[in-house]
C-alpha positions as CSV (number, residue, x, y, z in Angstrom):
1,M,94.9,101.0,139.9
2,A,92.5,99.6,142.4
3,N,93.6,101.9,145.2
4,L,93.5,105.0,142.9
5,T,90.0,104.2,141.5
6,G,88.2,102.4,144.2
7,I,87.4,99.7,141.8
8,K,88.2,96.1,143.1
9,Q,91.2,94.4,141.5
10,P,89.1,91.5,140.0
11,A,86.7,94.0,138.3
12,I,89.9,95.7,136.8
13,A,91.2,92.3,135.7
14,R,87.9,91.5,134.0
15,L,88.1,94.7,132.1
16,E,91.8,94.1,131.1
17,N,91.0,90.6,129.9
18,R,88.0,91.9,127.9
19,K,85.6,89.8,129.9
20,S,83.5,92.9,130.9
21,I,82.5,96.1,129.4
22,P,82.7,99.0,131.7
23,K,79.8,101.3,132.3
24,I,80.3,105.1,131.9
25,D,80.9,105.7,135.6
26,I,83.6,103.1,135.7
27,L,85.3,104.8,132.6
28,F,85.4,108.1,134.5
29,K,86.9,106.4,137.5
30,L,89.6,104.7,135.4
31,L,90.5,107.7,133.4
32,D,90.8,110.3,136.2
33,P,93.9,108.9,137.8
34,L,95.5,108.7,134.4
35,G,94.9,112.4,133.7
36,Y,92.2,111.9,131.2
37,T,88.5,112.5,130.7
38,L,85.7,111.5,128.5
39,A,83.9,114.0,126.4
40,I,81.0,113.8,124.1
41,V,81.2,116.4,121.4
42,Q,79.1,117.1,118.2
43,K,80.6,116.2,115.0
44,E,81.2,118.9,112.5
45,I,79.1,118.5,109.4
46,V,81.3,118.9,106.3
47,K,79.7,120.2,103.2
48,E,81.8,121.0,100.2
49,G,84.9,121.1,102.3
50,N,83.7,123.8,104.7
51,P,82.6,122.7,108.2
52,I,79.1,124.0,109.4
53,K,79.4,125.5,112.9
């Protein structure tokens, strides 16, 4: 994972052991080689069973 992300192995180990919380840029570096991305999307507001768009 370190080779794929450019993140040093000790930093990855800290994340795996929950001793560190990743910043947003680190999340993107970790997700990309796994084929994932992070998206922030607006929640749909539901009123009387009908989503408002």
